[in-house]
Residue frames relative to the residue before (quaternion, step in Angstrom):
aa qw qx qy qz dx dy dz
M 1.0000 0.0000 0.0000 0.0000 0.00 0.00 0.00
V 0.2632 -0.7732 0.5599 0.1391 3.70 -0.56 1.07
R 0.2692 -0.7834 0.5475 0.1184 3.38 -0.89 1.17
M 0.3513 -0.7753 0.4758 0.2216 3.63 -0.51 0.92
P 0.5679 -0.6100 0.4462 0.3261 3.67 -0.95 0.66
A 0.6049 -0.5780 0.4407 0.3253 3.40 -1.22 0.77
Q 0.4442 -0.6271 0.5209 0.3716 3.55 -1.20 0.29
S 0.2486 -0.7293 0.5960 0.2260 3.55 -1.42 0.26
T 0.0655 -0.7964 0.5969 0.0714 3.37 -1.30 0.39
R 0.4110 -0.6999 0.5425 0.2165 3.58 -1.18 0.33
I 0.4599 0.7244 -0.4230 0.2912 3.57 1.19 -0.30
F 0.8395 0.1482 -0.1309 0.5061 3.64 0.88 -0.77
G 0.6435 0.4934 -0.3642 0.4582 3.58 -1.09 0.39
K 0.7179 -0.4665 0.3135 0.4107 3.47 -1.34 -0.24
P 0.5571 -0.5988 0.4017 0.4120 3.56 -0.86 0.61
G 0.7607 0.3515 -0.2765 0.4704 3.34 -1.23 1.05
K 0.7490 0.3809 -0.2463 0.4830 3.54 1.02 -0.63
L 0.3259 -0.7748 0.5075 0.1895 3.50 -0.84 1.03
H 0.1341 -0.7998 0.5808 0.0699 3.51 -1.04 0.76
N 0.2741 -0.8211 0.4792 0.1451 3.56 -0.62 1.14
F 0.0159 0.7901 -0.6119 0.0317 3.57 -0.92 0.74
R 0.1595 -0.7624 0.6124 0.1354 3.67 -1.26 0.43
I 0.4227 -0.7528 0.4552 0.2176 3.45 -0.26 1.38
M 0.7356 0.4206 -0.2267 0.4803 3.47 0.75 -1.18
D 0.6566 0.4996 -0.3329 0.4566 3.76 0.97 -0.36
T 0.7767 0.3819 -0.1764 0.4689 3.64 0.94 -0.89
Q 0.8300 0.0395 -0.0258 0.5558 3.59 1.04 -0.52
K 0.4003 -0.7213 0.4965 0.2700 3.69 -0.95 0.55
T 0.7692 0.2832 -0.2208 0.5285 3.75 1.15 0.01
G 0.5643 -0.5942 0.4667 0.3326 3.57 -1.17 0.29
T 0.4797 -0.6695 0.4828 0.2975 3.40 -1.27 0.62
L 0.2617 -0.7422 0.5907 0.1784 3.53 -1.06 0.77
Y 0.2684 -0.7777 0.5672 0.0371 3.58 -0.85 1.13
G 0.1374 -0.7680 0.6217 0.0691 3.61 -0.46 1.08
I 0.0148 -0.8579 0.5088 -0.0697 3.64 -0.32 1.27
G 0.2798 -0.7870 0.5333 0.1341 3.43 -0.75 1.16
V 0.1907 -0.8599 0.4582 0.1193 3.54 -0.44 1.14
G 0.5845 -0.5842 0.3723 0.4224 3.60 1.42 0.31
P 0.6967 -0.5308 0.3151 0.3654 3.44 -1.45 0.31
G 0.8722 -0.1077 0.1403 0.4561 3.63 0.83 -0.56
D 0.6835 0.4475 -0.2198 0.5332 3.53 1.11 -1.11
P 0.3322 -0.7712 0.4838 0.2469 3.61 -0.48 1.18
E 0.5844 0.5885 -0.3912 0.3989 3.69 1.24 -0.04
L 0.5955 0.5878 -0.3299 0.4372 3.45 1.37 -0.12
L 0.3986 0.6705 -0.4861 0.3941 3.66 1.25 0.13
T 0.4926 -0.6303 0.5269 0.2873 3.66 -1.16 0.61
I 0.6113 -0.5402 0.4160 0.4018 3.46 -1.24 0.31
K 0.6536 0.5416 -0.3051 0.4318 3.49 0.97 -0.78
A 0.6358 0.5068 -0.3178 0.4878 3.47 1.03 -0.78
E 0.6390 0.4929 -0.3267 0.4919 3.67 0.84 -0.68
R 0.6511 0.5008 -0.3568 0.4448 3.74 0.78 -0.71
I 0.6912 0.5159 -0.2857 0.4177 3.52 0.97 -0.87
L 0.6207 0.5860 -0.2667 0.4474 3.32 1.15 -1.13
K 0.6634 0.4893 -0.2518 0.5070 3.61 1.21 -0.77
S 0.7009 0.4633 -0.2882 0.4593 3.52 1.06 -0.64
V 0.7142 0.4743 -0.3054 0.4143 3.66 0.77 -0.65
R 0.3810 -0.7465 0.4825 0.2544 3.65 -0.97 0.56
T 0.7243 0.3343 -0.1517 0.5837 3.63 1.30 -0.29
V 0.0125 0.7697 -0.6376 0.0290 3.59 -0.71 1.10
F 0.2274 -0.7376 0.6273 0.1039 3.66 -0.86 1.02
T 0.0543 0.7616 -0.6457 0.0075 3.38 -1.28 0.57
A 0.4945 -0.6774 0.4762 0.2643 3.58 -1.18 0.65
A 0.0395 -0.7675 0.6399 -0.0022 3.52 -0.99 0.93
S 0.3093 -0.7792 0.5265 0.1415 3.59 -1.09 0.90
N 0.7549 0.2610 -0.2283 0.5567 3.49 1.37 0.29
G 0.6688 -0.5325 0.3328 0.3979 3.55 -1.21 0.42
A 0.6403 0.5557 -0.3791 0.3709 3.64 1.00 -0.31
G 0.4134 -0.7418 0.3957 0.3498 3.57 1.54 -0.10
E 0.2901 0.7650 -0.5352 0.2104 3.64 0.93 0.62
S 0.0393 0.8204 -0.5626 0.0947 3.61 -0.78 0.82
W 0.3670 -0.7240 0.5496 0.1979 3.58 -0.58 1.17
A 0.6147 0.5515 -0.3729 0.4229 3.60 0.92 -0.75
A 0.6544 0.5388 -0.2763 0.4528 3.68 1.05 -0.84
R 0.6144 0.5570 -0.3069 0.4671 3.41 1.16 -0.80
I 0.6706 0.5142 -0.2659 0.4638 3.51 0.90 -1.18
A 0.7677 0.4274 -0.2027 0.4323 3.59 0.80 -1.08
A 0.4572 0.7408 -0.4274 0.2439 3.63 1.30 -0.44
P 0.6777 0.5056 -0.3408 0.4110 3.71 0.84 -0.58
H 0.7011 0.4592 -0.2277 0.4957 3.46 1.46 -0.34
I 0.5917 0.6040 -0.3384 0.4130 3.46 1.21 -0.19
G 0.5277 -0.6881 0.3809 0.3210 3.56 -0.75 0.82
P 0.5970 -0.6280 0.3474 0.3585 3.68 -0.99 0.75
D 0.7258 0.4093 -0.2485 0.4939 3.57 1.20 -0.59
S 0.4891 0.6775 -0.4266 0.3459 3.65 1.31 0.12
R 0.2642 -0.7370 0.5870 0.2059 3.59 -1.07 0.48
I 0.2501 -0.7272 0.6288 0.1153 3.55 -1.05 0.88
I 0.1249 -0.7876 0.6032 -0.0127 3.47 -0.84 1.38
P 0.2789 -0.7572 0.5703 0.1534 3.62 -0.66 0.98
L 0.1587 -0.7450 0.6394 0.1042 3.50 -0.92 0.87
Y 0.3303 -0.7593 0.5380 0.1579 3.58 -0.81 1.12
F 0.0314 -0.7705 0.6339 -0.0590 3.51 -0.88 1.19
P 0.3037 -0.7666 0.5328 0.1903 3.60 -0.10 1.39
M 0.3624 -0.6960 0.5854 0.2037 3.55 -1.22 0.81
K 0.3936 0.6802 -0.5215 0.3324 3.63 0.55 1.33
R 0.3828 -0.7206 0.5107 0.2707 3.38 -1.43 0.08
D 0.3931 0.6993 -0.4791 0.3561 3.41 1.28 0.29
R 0.4356 -0.7533 0.4356 0.2304 3.66 -0.41 1.31
K 0.6542 0.5057 -0.3190 0.4631 3.62 0.90 -0.97
T 0.6230 0.5437 -0.3320 0.4539 3.62 0.94 -0.99
L 0.6889 0.5175 -0.2295 0.4527 3.51 0.78 -1.19
E 0.6827 0.4801 -0.3102 0.4551 3.61 0.85 -1.01
L 0.5897 0.5744 -0.3326 0.4601 3.66 1.00 -0.77
A 0.7060 0.4944 -0.2618 0.4343 3.38 0.77 -1.00
W 0.6306 0.5413 -0.2962 0.4707 3.49 1.11 -0.99
R 0.6761 0.5097 -0.2882 0.4473 3.63 0.91 -0.98
Q 0.6785 0.4874 -0.2775 0.4744 3.56 0.93 -1.07
N 0.7074 0.4102 -0.3161 0.4810 3.65 0.89 -0.47
S 0.6086 0.5457 -0.3661 0.4447 3.48 1.06 -0.49
K 0.5879 0.5351 -0.3392 0.5031 3.65 1.30 -0.72
E 0.6962 0.4899 -0.3327 0.4058 3.50 0.70 -0.82
V 0.6063 0.5326 -0.3189 0.4970 3.53 1.22 -0.57
L 0.6361 0.5302 -0.3166 0.4626 3.62 0.95 -0.90
D 0.6508 0.5227 -0.3462 0.4282 3.57 0.91 -0.83
V 0.6265 0.4863 -0.3427 0.5036 3.54 0.94 -0.36
L 0.7350 0.4187 -0.2858 0.4504 3.63 0.64 -1.03
N 0.6726 0.5024 -0.3358 0.4271 3.61 0.93 -0.45
R 0.4215 0.7196 -0.4661 0.2953 3.65 1.17 0.11
P 0.1958 0.6593 -0.0474 -0.7244 2.00 1.81 -1.56
E 0.0334 -0.7846 0.6189 -0.0142 3.51 -1.04 0.87
P 0.3605 -0.6861 0.5333 0.3389 3.74 -0.80 0.47
A 0.0671 -0.7850 0.6140 0.0468 3.72 -1.24 0.39
A 0.2378 -0.7627 0.5714 0.1875 3.47 -1.15 0.24
F 0.1541 -0.7374 0.6447 0.1298 3.67 -1.22 0.64
I 0.2167 -0.7824 0.5791 0.0741 3.54 -0.62 1.36
T 0.0471 -0.7807 0.6205 -0.0567 3.36 -1.23 0.83
L 0.5140 -0.6499 0.4363 0.3509 3.60 -0.98 0.78
G 0.8079 0.2071 -0.2082 0.5110 3.58 -1.18 0.63
D 0.7358 -0.3400 0.3062 0.4992 3.57 -0.91 -0.99
P 0.5557 -0.6347 0.4312 0.3200 3.63 -1.05 0.71
S 0.7042 0.4873 -0.2541 0.4496 3.64 1.13 -0.60
T 0.7066 0.4432 -0.2442 0.4947 3.51 1.16 -0.32
Y 0.8625 -0.1627 0.0940 0.4698 3.56 -0.48 1.22
S 0.4575 0.7274 -0.3751 0.3476 3.58 1.25 0.58
T 0.6162 -0.5852 0.4282 0.3075 3.38 -1.35 0.77
F 0.5793 0.6416 -0.3205 0.3873 3.48 1.23 -0.77
T 0.6107 0.5606 -0.3643 0.4243 3.59 1.08 -0.61
Y 0.6321 0.5187 -0.3158 0.4814 3.55 1.09 -0.88
L 0.6183 0.5710 -0.3281 0.4290 3.61 1.02 -1.08
I 0.7533 0.4199 -0.2614 0.4335 3.68 0.49 -1.04
R 0.5373 0.6080 -0.3879 0.4372 3.59 1.32 -0.43
H 0.6804 0.5049 -0.2307 0.4785 3.48 1.10 -1.10
L 0.6199 0.5781 -0.2897 0.4445 3.54 1.12 -1.07
R 0.6944 0.4674 -0.2384 0.4924 3.58 1.03 -1.09
E 0.5865 0.5103 -0.3567 0.5181 3.67 0.98 -0.58
M 0.7408 0.4622 -0.2411 0.4236 3.73 0.73 -0.81
Q 0.7596 -0.1107 0.0935 0.6341 3.48 1.29 -1.03
P 0.3451 -0.8288 0.4168 0.1425 3.37 0.11 1.41
S 0.7035 0.5395 -0.2544 0.3864 3.47 1.10 -0.84
I 0.4423 0.6769 -0.4958 0.3168 3.75 1.25 -0.07
P 0.4442 -0.6901 0.5527 0.1450 3.32 -1.21 1.08
I 0.0162 -0.8352 0.5454 -0.0683 3.55 -0.43 1.17
Q 0.0236 0.7548 -0.6551 -0.0245 3.72 -0.96 0.79
V 0.2597 -0.7389 0.6096 0.1226 3.54 -1.30 0.86
I 0.2022 -0.7516 0.6231 0.0771 3.48 -0.87 1.15
P 0.2331 -0.7761 0.5239 0.2625 3.80 -0.22 1.02
G 0.2913 -0.6787 0.6631 0.1216 3.20 -1.73 0.46
I 0.5599 -0.5585 0.4790 0.3809 3.59 -1.50 0.17
T 0.4087 -0.7369 0.4915 0.2199 3.42 -0.84 0.92
S 0.6567 -0.4938 0.3887 0.4170 3.67 -1.24 0.17
Y 0.6968 0.4972 -0.2982 0.4223 3.52 0.94 -0.78
Q 0.5637 0.5626 -0.3475 0.4949 3.44 1.17 -0.79
A 0.7268 0.4507 -0.2818 0.4351 3.63 0.65 -1.04
A 0.6431 0.5644 -0.3102 0.4144 3.43 1.13 -0.63
A 0.6160 0.5335 -0.2886 0.5026 3.41 1.33 -0.91
A 0.6540 0.5126 -0.3121 0.4604 3.56 0.95 -0.81
R 0.6284 0.5527 -0.3273 0.4387 3.56 1.10 -0.93
L 0.7312 0.4409 -0.1961 0.4823 3.61 1.16 -0.90
V 0.2553 -0.7470 0.5371 0.2972 3.54 1.46 -0.48
L 0.5138 0.6358 -0.4307 0.3825 3.46 0.80 1.04
P 0.4159 -0.7571 0.4236 0.2729 3.66 -0.47 1.16
L 0.4857 -0.6410 0.5174 0.2926 3.62 -0.95 0.72
A 0.8004 -0.1435 0.1495 0.5625 3.58 0.80 -0.85
E 0.1005 -0.7998 0.5900 0.0472 3.64 -1.02 0.68
G 0.8492 0.2395 -0.1313 0.4520 3.49 -1.51 0.44
E 0.7795 -0.2524 0.2737 0.5038 3.57 -0.72 -1.13
Q 0.3695 0.7307 -0.4822 0.3115 3.57 1.25 0.19
S 0.3366 -0.7082 0.5866 0.2028 3.47 -1.33 0.73
L 0.1702 -0.7956 0.5776 0.0663 3.55 -1.31 0.59
A 0.0916 -0.8141 0.5734 0.0119 3.59 -0.65 1.11
I 0.1972 -0.7271 0.6529 0.0786 3.42 -1.12 1.00
C 0.1580 0.8243 -0.5333 0.1054 3.55 -0.68 1.05
S 0.5045 -0.6398 0.4716 0.3372 3.60 -1.24 0.40
G 0.3157 -0.7690 0.5053 0.2315 3.70 -0.95 0.57
A 0.3495 0.8139 -0.4049 0.2269 3.39 1.39 0.20
R 0.6927 0.4600 -0.2429 0.4996 3.46 1.32 -0.58
G 0.5636 -0.6468 0.3444 0.3813 3.60 1.34 -0.01
G 0.8269 -0.3382 0.2358 0.3823 3.35 -1.53 -0.18
Q 0.5965 0.5945 -0.3546 0.4063 3.67 1.15 -0.90
E 0.7302 0.4072 -0.3066 0.4550 3.62 0.81 -0.76
I 0.5676 0.5850 -0.3564 0.4567 3.56 1.25 -0.42
E 0.6171 0.5612 -0.3150 0.4529 3.46 1.17 -0.91
G 0.6800 0.5325 -0.3048 0.4015 3.53 1.04 -0.81
I 0.6359 0.5356 -0.2676 0.4870 3.41 1.30 -0.99
L 0.6433 0.5577 -0.3487 0.3919 3.56 0.98 -0.59
K 0.4996 0.6693 -0.3594 0.4162 3.44 1.30 -0.39
T 0.8274 0.2322 -0.0951 0.5025 3.51 0.76 -0.92
A 0.7760 0.4124 -0.2378 0.4137 3.61 0.95 -0.58
D 0.4942 -0.6963 0.4472 0.2662 3.69 -0.89 0.89
N 0.7858 0.0638 0.0292 0.6144 3.57 1.23 -0.85
I 0.1347 -0.8355 0.5311 -0.0419 3.36 -1.02 1.08
V 0.1381 -0.7690 0.6167 0.0966 3.49 -0.83 0.88
V 0.1626 -0.8025 0.5734 0.0291 3.61 -0.52 1.10
L 0.0972 -0.8214 0.5609 0.0355 3.66 -0.44 1.19
K 0.8274 0.2397 -0.1956 0.4688 3.54 -1.06 0.38
A 0.2430 0.7955 -0.5062 0.2280 3.40 1.35 0.84
Y 0.3853 0.7236 -0.5186 0.2427 3.79 0.17 0.86
R 0.7236 0.4546 -0.2543 0.4529 3.71 0.47 -1.25
R 0.7836 0.2833 -0.0829 0.5467 3.59 0.76 -1.21
F 0.2419 0.7960 -0.5342 0.1499 3.73 1.18 0.38
Q 0.6671 0.5232 -0.3463 0.4016 3.61 0.66 -0.91
S 0.7135 0.4620 -0.2917 0.4385 3.57 0.87 -0.97
I 0.6297 0.5205 -0.3553 0.4542 3.56 1.12 -0.37
V 0.5864 0.5420 -0.3654 0.4783 3.49 1.15 -0.72
E 0.6644 0.4925 -0.3458 0.4432 3.65 0.81 -0.84
V 0.6115 0.5403 -0.3470 0.4624 3.64 0.82 -0.59
L 0.7053 0.4881 -0.2452 0.4519 3.54 0.95 -0.94
K 0.5999 0.5282 -0.3209 0.5081 3.47 1.37 -0.62
E 0.6580 0.5159 -0.3201 0.4453 3.49 0.87 -0.79
R 0.7478 0.3281 -0.2387 0.5255 3.61 0.92 -0.46
S 0.4577 -0.7530 0.3772 0.2850 3.54 1.35 0.46
L 0.4192 0.7207 -0.4260 0.3512 3.43 1.14 1.04
L 0.3210 0.7753 -0.4694 0.2748 3.57 1.29 0.16
K 0.6708 0.4837 -0.2756 0.4900 3.63 0.89 -0.90
N 0.7311 0.4072 -0.2391 0.4925 3.64 1.07 -0.47
C 0.6122 0.5360 -0.3189 0.4860 3.53 1.22 0.44
V 0.0611 -0.7725 0.6320 0.0063 3.70 -1.09 0.52
A 0.2329 -0.7975 0.5480 0.0975 3.44 -0.91 0.87
V 0.1115 -0.8068 0.5784 0.0458 3.76 -0.71 0.90
R 0.1514 -0.8029 0.5750 0.0431 3.57 -0.66 0.99
H 0.8379 0.0249 0.0423 0.5436 3.76 -0.76 0.72
C 0.0828 0.8238 -0.5520 0.0984 3.61 0.89 0.90
G 0.8141 0.2243 -0.1975 0.4979 3.38 -0.91 1.19
L 0.6550 0.4718 -0.3308 0.4888 3.72 1.14 -0.28
P 0.7665 -0.4389 0.2855 0.3718 3.45 -1.31 0.38
D 0.7250 0.3481 -0.1734 0.5685 3.58 1.17 -0.98
E 0.1507 0.7814 -0.5866 0.1502 3.75 0.79 0.61
S 0.0600 0.7794 -0.6237 0.0065 3.57 -1.27 0.75
I 0.2210 -0.7717 0.5900 0.0865 3.52 -0.86 0.76
T 0.0154 -0.8368 0.5464 -0.0329 3.69 -0.68 1.05
W 0.1894 -0.7674 0.6015 0.1162 3.72 -0.61 1.04
D 0.6980 0.3977 -0.2616 0.5349 3.64 0.83 -0.60
I 0.0331 0.8454 -0.5330 -0.0118 3.51 0.27 0.99
E 0.4846 0.6608 -0.3934 0.4169 3.47 1.29 -0.21
N 0.7953 0.1675 -0.0425 0.5810 3.37 1.10 -1.00
W 0.1800 -0.8461 0.4882 0.1155 3.49 0.78 1.27
D 0.1923 -0.8323 0.5174 0.0505 3.55 -0.68 1.17
G 0.6914 0.3734 -0.2951 0.5436 3.67 1.29 -0.07
D 0.8085 -0.1940 0.2252 0.5079 3.47 -1.41 -0.65
K 0.6289 -0.5559 0.3806 0.3880 3.47 -1.32 0.58
P 0.5651 -0.5795 0.4200 0.4105 3.60 -1.07 0.46
S 0.2333 -0.7749 0.5842 0.0612 3.61 -1.13 0.89
Y 0.7139 -0.4141 0.3016 0.4773 3.59 -1.24 -0.06
F 0.7054 0.3892 -0.2804 0.5219 3.63 1.14 -0.51
T 0.4320 0.6260 -0.5445 0.3538 3.68 0.77 0.72
L 0.0439 -0.7873 0.6149 0.0104 3.66 -0.97 0.81
L 0.2434 -0.7196 0.6227 0.1875 3.64 -1.12 0.46
L 0.2282 -0.6949 0.6717 0.1179 3.47 -1.45 0.63
V 0.0696 0.8105 -0.5808 0.0314 3.69 -0.36 0.90
K 0.1065 -0.7587 0.6426 0.0114 3.59 -1.00 1.01
K 0.3828 -0.7167 0.5465 0.2031 3.65 -0.71 1.19
Q 0.8199 0.2623 -0.0647 0.5048 3.42 0.82 -1.20
A 0.2199 0.8167 -0.5222 0.1094 3.67 1.10 0.73
E 0.4417 -0.6498 0.5662 0.2492 3.32 -1.27 0.75
R 0.4930 -0.7081 0.4081 0.2983 3.55 -0.56 1.11
K 0.5964 0.5868 -0.3302 0.4371 3.75 1.03 -0.75
K 0.7012 0.4527 -0.2694 0.4804 3.57 0.82 -1.14
L 0.6026 0.5215 -0.3741 0.4743 3.72 1.05 -0.59
E 0.6489 0.5154 -0.3106 0.4657 3.65 0.87 -0.92
N 0.6313 0.5202 -0.3404 0.4635 3.55 0.91 -0.77
A 0.6834 0.5066 -0.3038 0.4290 3.49 0.78 -1.05
R 0.6267 0.5905 -0.3278 0.3886 3.52 1.12 -0.77
Q 0.6226 0.5831 -0.3095 0.4202 3.50 1.20 -0.90
């Protein structure tokens, strides 16, 4: 019996150095790669993310409707191999636990069907896989169903990092603190965070937007705040006067950057 040589890859390890591995010899399942594709600009994907996307044959992505529409897939499209298939996984935007649990288990099974061939696959997500991402729920169910599944996370640029870069506005300096939080619970939770944090990033600032604005107004922080909607996407908008929103209504992809000790000159420069 002739033994075939192991495959080589440049994905892992130092640049220019080949690392041999035998998928069939070392593991019985393919690896799942959770890949952050950034907030919107396809050029913000990392080199490692691009390498893996071009090497896998199956790319999963989350979809919130039956049509299978996915912003992550649109962003990653230029980096996905021509022979790869993109499979949308439908995750209903509902609070019913039974409905959600059924969807998670069905989607996890679909992913496992590919990994158990064995074949590696990727799951792409907006921003970073470790920050308010669907991917974290997926791997929880995958590990419950099959704990031995190898998983690797490829970090991505978050929306708030891109927004700060877009505005040329530092998120934090020196000994300042930075808090990343969800606005889903409204102004009351933001008020508590403001007691200790010097700088705050509020994600998902849409349903409770007005209550958040009221808290910022009470603390005289409206002039130290900027709202960025759909950062990096074609319909991106930036609003400094958040009390009198002058653009489209806040959406799920609206974030706020709040600076308690903002230097007026830096804010004025960012507005230009």
